[in-house]
C-alpha positions, 0 to 999 in steps of 0.5 A: 746615594749608592749605599743608603746604609752608610749613614745609618750609624756613624760612630767614633773610630778611624776613618780613611778618605780614599780616591783613585790616587790614594787616601788619607786619614780624616780628622772628623766625620759627622752626619749633618742632615738626615732624611731622603738625601743625608749629608755627611761632613768630612774634615781633613787637615792639609798635613794629613 
């Protein structure tokens, strides 16, 4: 993981998922696993 502090505290707010070609607003972000290799779940609607 490039930045280990990114999963330190996920709070309520607006999140934007970006790529090289643009970005979109996501519907839900949550941390589903902690530890040395944390997992983050991201949900995006097709219409976003």
